[in-house]
N, C-alpha and C positions, 0 to 999 in steps of 0.2 A: 591730335592733329586731324585735319579734314580728310574725308575719303578722297580718292582720286577724282571722282566726278565733281564733288563740291569744290575741290581746289581749283580745277580747271574753269568751272563756271565763275568762281569768285574772281579769277584773273580777268575774265572777259568783262565782268561787271565793273571792276576797278578801272580797266582800260577805258571804258565808256564814260565813267564819271570823273576821272582825274586826267587832266591834260598833262602828259609827260613832256619834259623838256630836255632834249639832248641826253638821253641815258648813255652813260659811258660804258656800262657793261653790255654783254651780248644779250639783247632782249629776246632772241629766239632760242638760244641755248643749243645743246648738243644731244640731249637724251631726255626721255620722259615727256611730259606735256610741254607744249610751247610755254616759255617763261612768261611772255607778256605780248598781248595783241595790241596793235595800234600805237606802238611806241614812236613811230615816225609821223611828224606833223605834215598836214597838207594845208598850205597857206591859203588855198582857194576856198576852203570851207568844207563842211561835211557833205553837202549835196554834190559838190564837184568831185570830192573824193569817191563817193559812191558811183558816180558816172565814169570813174576811171581817169579823170583828168590829171591826176597826180601819179598815175602808174608809171613805172620805169619803161623805157623803150622796148618794143617787141624784139624778139630774137630774129636775127636775119635768117631767112629761109635758105640762102645760098651756102651756108656753113655746112661742114660735114655733120652727119647725124649725131655722132658721139659728142662733138663739141657743142652742138645745139642743145643736147640733153644736159650737159654739164652747166651750160649758161642758164638754162631754164630753172635749175635748182636755185641759183643765185637770184634770179628774178622772183621766184616764188617766195624766197626769204624776205625780199623787199616788199612784196605784196602783203605778206603776213604783218609786217610792221606798219602797213597802212590800214590794217583791219579789213583787208580785201581777201577773205579766206576762200571764197568760192573761186575767184580767178586763180588764186594760188594753187588750189587743188587741181584745177583744169590744167595749169602749167605743168604740174608734177605728173599728171596722167599722160600728157603728151611726151614728157621727158622719158617716161618708162616705156612708152610705145617705141620711141626712137632708139632707146638703149635699154633693153630689159634687164641688163646686168648693172645698171646704175644704182649702186647701193645707197648713195647719198639721197637720190630721189625717192627710193623706196622707204628709207628711214624717215625722211622728212614727211612723206605722205602718211606714214604710220603715226607719227607724232601729231600731225594735224587732225587725224581722225579720233584722237583722244579728246573727250570721253564718249562721244556719241556713237562711234562705230568700233568698239573694242575688238570684235572678232575680225573685222577687216584689217585693223591695225596689227593684230597679232599675226595675221597671214603675211603682211608686208615685212614685219620683223623677222619672221621665220625664213622668208626668202633671202633677206640680207645675211642671215646666219648660215644659209646653205652656200652662199657665195664666199663668206668669210666667217668661219665658226668662232674666231677670236675678235670679232668686231665689238669692242667694249661698249660703245654707245648703244648698239643694238641689244646687247645683253642687259644693260641697265634699263632700257626701255621695256624689254620683255619682263623684267622683274616688276616694274611698275604696273604693267598691264595685268600681271597675274596676282597682284595684291587682292586680298579678300578671298581668292580661291585657294591659295597655298602660300601663306605668309612665310613659313619656314623655308620652303623651296625658293621663294623670291629672294629671301635673304642670302641664300647660297649663290644664286645667280648674280646678284649685284656685287657680292663679295668677289666673285670671279672677275667681274668687270673691273673692279678696283685693283685687283692684282695685276691686270693687264695695263691699267692706266691709273695710277694712284692719285693723280692730280685732277681727275675728272670731277668738277664741282657738282654737276647734275647727278652723277652717280653717288657722290657723297650725300647729297640731299635725299636721294631716293632711299639709300640705306638707312639714313637717320629716320626717315618716314616709316619704313618697315620696322626698324628696331623699336620705335616708339609704340607701334601697334602691338609688338610682342612684349612690351614692358621692359625692354632693355634700355633704360633711360640714360645710363652713363655712356653706353656706346653711341647712342643717338647724339648726345651733346658733344662727344668727342669728334664725331663726324662733322657736325655743324661748326664746331670750333675751327676745324681744318678748312672747311669750305669758306668761312668768313675770312680766315687768314689769307686764303688764295685769291678771293674776290670780295674785298670789303665793301664794295658799292652795290652788291647784289641784295636787293631788299627782301627777296624770298627767303634766303638762308638766314639773314639777320632776324626777320620776324618769326620764322620758325623757331630759332633759338630763343627769342624772347618768350614765345608761348611755352616752350619747354622749361625755361627758367622760372616762369611764373608758376607752372605746374609743380615744380620742385621747391618752391618757396624762396627762390632767389629773386626777390622783387627788384632789388637794386640793379642786378644784371639785366633783367628784362627791361627796366626803364632805360638803361644805357643803350640797348639795342634799338628800342623804339625811337629814342631821341636821335640816334645816329642816322636813321632813315629820314626822319622829319627835318633834319638839318640840311638835307640835300634837296628834297622835293615834297610836295603834299602827298600824303598817302592815307587812304581811308583805313586800311587795316592797322597801320601804325597808330593812328589817332584812337581807334577803338581799343587797341591794346593799352595805350598809355592812359586812357580814361579809366580802364579797369584797374591798372596798377595804382593810379592816383587814388581811386576809391578805396582800395585795400590799405593804402598808406595813410588814409585819413585826410587827404588833400582834396576836400570836396570842391573847393573853388577851382582848382586846377582841372579836376575831372569834368566839372560843368563847362569850363572853357573848351575842353576838347570835344565834348558832346555837342556844344553849340556850333563848333566848327564843322562837325559832321552833319548835323541835322538842321542848322538854322535855329533861330530862337523859337521858344514855345509859341505855338499859334501860327507859325510861318507855313505858307503853302508848300506841300510836299512835291518833290520832283517826280515826274512820271517814271514808270519802270516797275519791274516785278516786286511784289511785297514778299519779303523773306522773313522767317522767324527771327533771324539775327537783327534785322532792322527794327522790328517791333520791340525786341528786347532792349535796344538802345534807348527807346522811349521809356520803357519800364525803368531802366537804370537811371535815366535823368529824372523821372518823376520821383524816384526814391531820394535822389540827392536834393531836389527842390523842396521836397517835404521836410527833409532833415534841416534844410537851411531856412525853413519858415516861409518859403515862397509858395503858399498853398494855391493861390490863383493860377500861377504858372504850372504847378503840378497838375492842377485840374485840366488845363489845356492839353497837357501831354496825355492824360487819361482819355480825353476825347479823341486824340489822334490814335491811341492804341486801339480804341473801339473801332474807329473808322478803318484802320489798316488791317487789324487782326480779326475783326468781326466777332460773331457770337462765340466762335471757338476759342479765341484769345481770352474773352471774358470768362468763359466756362473754366478754362485752365487755371486762371487766377483764383476763381471761386473754389475749385477743388483744392488748390494749394492752401488757401486760407483755412478751409475746413479742416485740413490735416495738421494745421499749426495753431490750434487753439481758438479759432474763430468759428465755432460750431453752428452759430446762428445764421451764417451767411448762406443765402439761397444758392441753388444750383440750377439756375434758369438761363444762364448765358446773357443776362441783361445787366447793364450798368444801373446802379441805384445809389442813393445816399448811404444806405447800409454798407454797400460794397466800398464806396469811397472812404467811409470812416474806418472800415477794417483795413483797407490798404494803407491809409495814413498811419494807423497804429503799427502795422507790420513794417512799414518803411522806417519808422523811427527806431524800431527794435532791430539792431544789426543782425542778430542771429536769424530772425525771420526774413528780413529784407534781402539778405544775401542769396537766399535760395530761390526766390520767385523768378520764374522765367517762362517765356512762351516757347513751347517745343513744337517743331514741325512734325 
């Protein structure tokens, strides 16, 4: 599974690229990173949303301080759903000034600070636990923040959170995340099974279970989860997963359809945004499928895109991989050439070679 930072960044990227429509589940959640940013639509458009024209009404200044503080938390949640994170953070800062013991404001501010301000998030969570040592959502969030520093300790903390609230979906997801890092795959799948049972329309737990099932060889189960998400809404991660599942199952036509839905057709203009290794790898995967399908011209267009997006580093990584898999004559100069294209075509046609080629960040 992803690291905490990569997961939260991926959530933001998907929120920007996919227009969500009336999500039934709680898009903000209760513990750990915010589940989904931008889940609430602004019919006035992006620019109007950024100007605050779709913001909820301001909190009345005549209200008592504690009541204002509580209402600011609700308003911050709405702002998060509008992808207005800075105003949401300001609202929470004010709520905490008005009522320093407002645990809900402290916890939501902590969650909003993940992943960029982990030390500040940890300080907020610790303040919540000083107010209430048995605050299960704060314990689960603390476990998530401490991942990579002390996985075993984090597992114990989130297990305590679940003993206090066994139906906390976010805590179940966090424990599954940590258990996977520790190689406890059966426990991870059991927690994800329970989370999906409790909240079947939550795409995060569905797709985490799909990834785990794919990892353990349960391709049919992984496909079932990806299909369940896509039956409700467009989802980039679900399409990416299903394309991988279809490729492994020999359904090249289905995998190409999913990759085309993700990327547009070969040669299409690429959308603006950050270039990530996983995006470049989608083009590598499609070039492989196009080559196997005999569509060499389209495969060549994807190779051009790989070079344009990944640059010299991406080409050099492919060359290194090919050199280590029987293509010893391939140069190591980071430049695309006919020799490289021929070697890639031969690798792509060979399943054992083609499966392993990837661009790594």
